[in-house]
C-alpha positions as CSV (number, residue, x, y, z in Angstrom):
1,M,75.6,-67.3,26.8
2,Q,73.5,-64.9,24.8
3,N,69.9,-64.0,25.3
4,K,68.4,-65.1,22.0
5,S,65.4,-62.7,22.0
6,I,67.7,-59.7,22.4
7,K,70.2,-61.1,19.9
8,Y,67.7,-61.8,17.1
9,G,65.9,-58.5,17.8
10,S,69.0,-56.5,17.4
11,H,70.0,-58.4,14.2
12,L,66.5,-57.8,12.8
13,L,66.8,-54.1,13.5
14,S,70.2,-54.0,11.8
15,E,68.8,-55.7,8.7
16,V,65.9,-53.3,8.7
17,T,68.3,-50.4,8.7
18,V,70.2,-52.0,5.7
19,I,67.0,-52.5,3.8
20,F,66.0,-48.9,4.6
21,L,69.3,-47.5,3.1
22,L,69.0,-49.8,0.1
23,T,65.5,-48.6,-0.8
24,L,66.1,-44.9,0.2
25,P,66.5,-43.7,-3.4
26,I,62.9,-44.7,-4.3
27,A,61.5,-42.6,-1.4
28,N,61.8,-39.3,-3.1
29,S,58.5,-37.9,-1.8
30,L,59.3,-38.6,1.9
31,S,62.1,-37.3,4.1
32,H,64.5,-40.0,5.2
33,G,63.5,-39.5,8.8
34,I,59.8,-40.3,8.2
35,Y,60.8,-43.2,5.9
36,F,63.0,-44.7,8.6
37,L,60.2,-44.4,11.2
38,L,58.1,-46.5,8.9
39,F,60.7,-49.3,8.9
40,L,61.1,-48.9,12.7
41,A,57.3,-49.3,13.2
42,I,57.3,-52.5,11.1
43,W,60.2,-53.8,13.2
44,V,58.3,-53.1,16.5
45,F,55.3,-54.9,15.0
46,F,57.3,-58.0,14.1
47,I,59.1,-58.0,17.5
48,I,55.8,-57.8,19.4
49,L,54.1,-60.6,17.4
50,G,57.2,-62.8,17.1
51,R,56.6,-64.8,20.2
52,W,53.1,-65.8,19.1
53,V,54.0,-66.9,15.6
54,G,54.5,-70.7,15.6
55,D,54.1,-71.7,12.0
56,T,56.1,-70.3,9.2
57,H,53.1,-70.2,7.0
58,T,51.5,-67.5,9.2
59,Y,54.3,-65.1,8.2
60,F,52.5,-64.8,4.9
61,F,49.6,-63.1,6.7
62,L,51.8,-60.8,8.7
63,G,53.2,-59.5,5.5
64,F,50.0,-57.7,4.7
65,V,50.7,-55.2,7.5
66,P,53.8,-53.7,5.8
67,V,51.8,-53.8,2.5
68,L,49.1,-51.6,4.0
69,I,51.6,-49.3,5.6
70,F,53.6,-48.6,2.5
71,H,50.5,-48.4,0.3
72,F,48.9,-45.9,2.7
73,M,52.1,-43.8,2.4
74,G,51.7,-43.6,-1.4
75,F,54.3,-46.1,-2.6
76,P,53.9,-47.7,-6.0
77,L,52.3,-51.1,-5.8
78,L,55.3,-53.1,-7.0
79,H,57.7,-51.4,-4.5
80,T,55.1,-52.0,-1.8
81,F,55.0,-55.8,-2.3
82,I,58.7,-56.1,-2.8
83,L,59.5,-54.2,0.4
84,A,56.9,-56.2,2.4
85,L,58.1,-59.5,1.0
86,I,61.8,-58.7,1.9
87,L,61.0,-57.5,5.4
88,T,58.7,-60.5,6.1
89,W,61.2,-63.0,4.7
90,R,64.0,-61.6,6.9
91,F,61.8,-61.7,10.0
92,A,61.0,-65.4,9.3
93,M,64.6,-66.4,8.6
94,I,66.4,-64.3,11.2
95,R,66.4,-67.1,13.8
96,R,67.9,-69.5,11.3
97,E,70.9,-67.4,10.4
98,T,74.2,-69.3,10.0
99,L,76.5,-66.4,9.2
100,E,79.5,-65.9,11.5
101,Y,79.9,-62.4,12.9
102,P,76.9,-60.9,11.1
103,E,77.4,-57.6,12.9
104,I,80.5,-56.9,10.8
105,I,78.5,-57.5,7.6
106,Y,75.7,-55.2,8.8
107,L,78.2,-52.4,9.5
108,G,80.0,-52.9,6.2
109,L,76.8,-52.8,4.1
110,T,75.7,-49.7,6.1
111,V,78.9,-47.9,5.3
112,I,78.7,-48.7,1.6
113,L,75.0,-47.8,1.2
114,M,75.3,-44.6,3.4
115,I,78.2,-43.3,1.2
116,F,76.2,-43.9,-2.0
117,N,73.1,-42.2,-0.6
118,M,75.1,-39.2,0.6
119,I,76.6,-38.8,-2.8
120,Q,73.3,-39.1,-4.6
121,K,71.2,-37.0,-2.3
122,H,73.9,-34.5,-1.3
123,D,72.8,-34.8,2.3
124,P,75.6,-35.3,4.9
125,T,73.0,-35.8,7.7
126,L,72.6,-39.4,6.5
127,I,75.6,-40.3,8.5
128,I,73.3,-40.5,11.5
129,Y,72.1,-43.9,10.3
130,L,75.7,-45.2,10.5
131,F,75.7,-44.1,14.2
132,I,72.3,-45.8,14.7
133,Q,73.6,-49.0,13.2
134,F,76.7,-48.9,15.2
135,F,74.8,-48.4,18.5
136,V,72.2,-51.1,17.6
137,V,75.0,-53.7,16.9
138,S,77.0,-52.8,20.0
139,I,74.2,-52.4,22.5
140,G,72.3,-55.4,21.2
141,S,75.4,-57.6,21.5
142,A,76.2,-56.2,25.0
143,L,72.6,-56.7,26.4
144,S,72.3,-60.2,25.0
145,Y,75.3,-61.2,27.1
146,M,74.7,-59.1,30.2
147,T,71.1,-60.2,30.8
148,N,72.4,-63.8,31.6
149,M,75.3,-62.7,33.8
150,K,75.0,-63.6,37.5
151,S,78.2,-61.9,38.7
152,T,77.7,-58.2,39.4
153,K,81.5,-57.6,39.1
154,H,81.6,-59.2,35.7
155,Y,78.5,-57.3,34.7
156,V,79.9,-53.9,35.6
157,R,83.3,-54.7,33.9
158,Y,81.5,-55.8,30.7
159,L,79.3,-52.7,30.7
160,L,82.2,-50.3,31.2
161,S,84.2,-52.0,28.4
162,Y,81.2,-51.5,26.0
163,I,80.8,-47.8,27.0
164,V,84.5,-47.3,26.1
165,F,84.0,-49.2,22.9
166,L,81.0,-47.1,21.9
167,T,82.7,-43.8,22.6
168,S,85.9,-44.7,20.8
169,G,84.0,-46.2,17.9
170,S,81.8,-43.1,17.5
171,I,84.8,-40.8,17.5
172,V,86.6,-43.0,14.9
173,I,83.5,-43.0,12.6
174,L,83.2,-39.2,12.8
175,I,86.9,-38.7,12.0
176,I,86.7,-41.1,9.1
177,F,83.6,-39.4,7.7
178,I,85.2,-35.9,7.9
179,G,88.4,-37.2,6.2
180,L,86.5,-39.0,3.4
181,K,84.3,-35.9,2.8
182,K,87.3,-33.6,2.4
183,I,89.0,-36.1,0.1
184,W,85.8,-36.4,-2.0
185,D,85.4,-32.6,-2.2
186,V,89.0,-32.4,-3.6
187,V,88.9,-35.5,-6.0
188,F,85.3,-35.1,-7.4
189,P,85.9,-32.1,-9.6
190,Y,88.9,-33.8,-11.2
191,L,86.9,-37.0,-11.8
192,A,84.1,-34.9,-13.4
193,M,86.6,-33.1,-15.7
194,A,88.3,-36.4,-16.7
195,L,85.0,-38.1,-17.5
196,G,83.8,-35.1,-19.4
197,H,87.0,-35.1,-21.4
198,I,86.5,-38.8,-22.2
199,V,82.9,-38.1,-23.4
200,G,84.2,-35.2,-25.4
201,Q,86.6,-37.5,-27.3
202,L,83.7,-39.5,-28.5
203,S,82.6,-36.7,-30.7
204,F,84.2,-38.4,-33.7
205,L,81.2,-40.6,-33.9
206,D,79.3,-37.7,-35.5
207,S,81.4,-38.2,-38.7
208,F,79.5,-41.4,-39.4
209,F,76.3,-39.5,-39.7
210,K,77.5,-36.6,-41.9
211,D,76.2,-38.0,-45.2
212,V,72.9,-39.2,-43.8
213,E,70.0,-37.2,-45.0
214,M,66.9,-36.9,-42.8
215,P,63.5,-37.2,-44.5
216,E,61.7,-34.0,-45.1
217,S,58.7,-33.3,-42.9
218,K,55.3,-32.6,-44.4
219,E,54.8,-29.8,-41.9
220,D,56.3,-26.3,-42.2
221,P,60.0,-26.4,-41.8
222,V,61.5,-25.0,-38.7
223,A,64.8,-23.3,-38.8
224,F,67.3,-24.7,-36.3
225,E,70.4,-22.8,-35.3
226,P,73.6,-24.8,-35.1
227,E,74.5,-25.7,-31.5
228,E,77.6,-24.2,-30.0
229,D,80.6,-26.4,-29.1
230,V,80.5,-27.8,-25.6
231,T,83.5,-26.4,-23.7
232,D,82.3,-26.7,-20.1
233,L,83.5,-30.1,-19.1
234,P,81.8,-30.4,-15.7
235,S,78.4,-29.6,-17.4
236,T,79.0,-32.6,-19.7
237,F,79.3,-34.8,-16.7
238,D,76.1,-33.4,-15.2
239,A,74.3,-34.4,-18.3
240,L,75.1,-38.0,-17.6
241,A,72.7,-38.1,-14.6
242,P,75.1,-39.2,-11.8
243,G,72.1,-40.5,-9.8
244,L,71.5,-43.1,-12.5
245,I,75.1,-44.1,-12.5
246,L,75.1,-44.5,-8.7
247,N,72.0,-46.6,-8.8
248,L,73.6,-48.9,-11.4
249,I,76.7,-49.2,-9.2
250,I,74.5,-50.1,-6.1
251,I,72.6,-52.7,-8.1
252,G,75.9,-54.2,-9.3
253,L,77.3,-54.5,-5.8
254,L,74.0,-56.1,-4.6
255,I,74.2,-58.7,-7.4
256,L,77.8,-59.5,-6.4
257,F,76.8,-59.8,-2.7
258,V,73.9,-62.2,-3.6
259,L,76.2,-64.3,-5.8
260,W,78.7,-64.5,-2.9
261,L,75.9,-65.7,-0.6
262,V,74.8,-68.3,-3.1
263,L,78.3,-69.7,-3.6
264,K,78.9,-69.8,0.1
265,K,75.6,-71.7,0.6
266,R,76.6,-74.2,-2.1
267,R,79.9,-74.9,-0.4
268,G,78.0,-75.7,2.7
269,P,79.3,-76.1,6.3
270,E,81.5,-79.1,5.4
271,S,84.2,-76.7,4.1
272,K,84.6,-75.3,7.7
273,I,85.0,-78.7,9.4
274,R,88.6,-79.4,10.6
275,Q,89.9,-82.7,11.8
276,V,91.1,-82.4,15.4
277,N,92.6,-85.3,17.4
278,Q,90.3,-85.0,20.4
279,P,87.3,-86.8,21.7
280,H,83.9,-85.8,20.3
281,I,81.7,-84.0,22.8
282,V,78.0,-83.6,22.2
283,K,76.6,-80.3,23.3
284,P,72.8,-80.5,23.3
285,L,72.4,-76.8,24.3
286,K,74.3,-75.6,21.2
287,Q,72.5,-77.7,18.6
288,K,73.6,-77.0,15.0
289,E,71.1,-75.7,12.6
290,E,69.9,-77.9,9.8
291,K,72.0,-77.9,6.7
292,N,69.0,-77.4,4.4
293,V,66.7,-74.7,5.7
294,S,63.1,-75.2,4.6
295,R,61.5,-72.7,2.3
296,L,59.2,-70.0,3.7
297,F,56.2,-71.4,1.8
298,N,56.9,-75.1,1.2
299,F,53.5,-76.5,0.4
300,S,54.9,-79.6,-1.4
301,R,56.2,-81.2,1.8
302,R,53.9,-84.0,3.2
303,K,52.8,-83.6,6.8
304,P,51.4,-86.2,9.2
305,V,47.6,-86.6,9.1
306,H,46.9,-88.4,12.4
307,P,46.2,-85.9,15.3
308,V,48.9,-87.5,17.5
309,R,51.6,-87.5,14.9
310,K,50.7,-84.0,13.8
311,A,50.8,-82.7,17.4
312,M,54.2,-84.4,17.9
313,Y,55.4,-82.9,14.6
314,D,54.3,-79.4,15.6
315,L,55.9,-79.8,19.1
316,E,59.3,-80.7,17.5
317,R,59.2,-77.7,15.2
318,K,58.3,-75.3,18.0
319,A,61.0,-76.8,20.2
320,L,63.5,-76.3,17.4
321,K,62.5,-72.7,17.1
322,H,63.1,-72.2,20.9
323,G,66.5,-73.9,20.7
324,Q,65.4,-77.2,22.4
325,G,64.9,-79.4,19.3
326,R,65.4,-83.2,19.2
327,L,68.8,-84.2,18.1
328,P,69.2,-86.6,15.1
329,F,70.4,-89.5,17.2
330,E,67.8,-89.1,20.0
331,T,64.7,-91.1,20.5
332,V,61.5,-89.4,21.7
333,D,62.0,-90.8,25.3
334,E,65.6,-89.5,25.4
335,W,64.5,-86.1,24.1
336,F,61.8,-85.8,26.8
337,G,64.2,-86.9,29.4
338,R,66.7,-84.3,28.4
339,L,64.1,-81.6,28.6
340,E,62.8,-83.0,32.0
341,I,59.3,-83.6,30.5
342,D,57.5,-86.5,32.3
343,L,55.6,-87.9,29.3
344,P,55.7,-91.5,28.1
345,S,55.8,-92.0,24.3
346,D,54.0,-95.3,24.1
347,I,50.9,-93.8,22.6
348,Y,52.9,-92.1,19.9
349,Q,55.0,-95.2,19.2
350,M,51.9,-97.3,18.8
351,I,50.3,-94.9,16.3
352,R,53.5,-94.3,14.4
353,Y,54.1,-98.0,13.8
354,G,50.6,-98.7,12.6
355,E,48.6,-99.7,15.7
356,I,44.9,-99.1,14.9
357,N,43.1,-100.0,18.1
358,V,44.2,-97.2,20.4
359,D,41.9,-95.9,23.1
360,R,40.5,-92.5,22.3
361,K,40.7,-91.4,25.9
362,K,44.4,-92.2,25.9
363,I,44.8,-90.2,22.7
364,A,43.0,-87.2,24.2
365,L,45.1,-87.4,27.4
366,F,48.3,-87.7,25.3
367,L,47.4,-84.6,23.3
368,K,46.7,-82.6,26.4
369,Q,50.1,-83.6,27.8
370,L,51.8,-82.5,24.6
371,K,50.2,-79.1,25.0
372,E,51.6,-78.9,28.6
373,A,55.0,-79.9,27.3
374,E,54.9,-77.2,24.7
375,R,54.1,-74.6,27.3
376,K,57.1,-75.8,29.4
377,I,59.4,-75.6,26.4
378,I,58.3,-72.0,25.8
379,A,58.7,-71.1,29.5
380,N,62.2,-72.6,29.5
381,D,63.2,-70.5,26.5
382,S,61.8,-67.4,28.1
383,G,63.7,-68.0,31.3
384,R,67.1,-68.4,29.7
């Protein structure tokens, strides 16, 4: 069983690295090392405050910290708000992720974005971020399992296997990078010449404008010398601003990735269900996530008004966040019994079904007991 805090922390750092590589082209005034440290500082800030954030609406206020950091570093206002919104959104939704094997997706996106940034910036040192991503994914996954292991023998065996995996994976990445760089150095001049030749063939379009006379200027005429024919094909390719072309390619790939996520979300989890001839076993500790994840800022949803119902509503949400939520078929008493919480639900049931004359002292005592139950749920999650 994985330690959820380490698991989600490593996943968040992986997504922060992907967002860093995605937005690296706009950080022209900063070195990529300082720019990455900014993202790393924001990740540390979110990790430290993550345990004390109980309501999703409070994420809105946490987003002001990245805004101030990026604005202080001189980023344009639009880029500042977009980056802060993306980082805050991913921090808020990371514990509700439903993707299978997200580590593979993180590594794939990192490879694609790293290659495009290396081509655009002509900086081979950017490969260091692929190594960082590889180590974050590997070590985060290993630690999330090893922290809950009780057998020392199993622990050492698992640790040694991950050391071998990290070493071999790093060597493979380095070999692939060297091979791809040599291939690119050989192929790129031919691609440039071919594209320059194609652009040169479009010169026949000038014939459509031979008979067009330009209006005479009222100012003194300036003699222009005829331009020489372009014969250097690679220089023609340079005039096409390859950085702009790469940005368009990156944007296109991101659009395709977003469309893929939307289509996958529309199909829903039902497409993965397979009929198996075996008895159904309920596993409370591995509760499935809700099909429809609530929005980050969903102000239209009606919430309970009575203090008791509101406190119970908040308790269920916080318990769900810590992996101990109430199952759809469970009553409140069954839920408390499963969590070993000694708390009768008669006060809550009376208020829920319209009882008006309820003793205020009993209500105050019940609210106090709910707070103690909340602390117990958080303590149970921390101890796992």
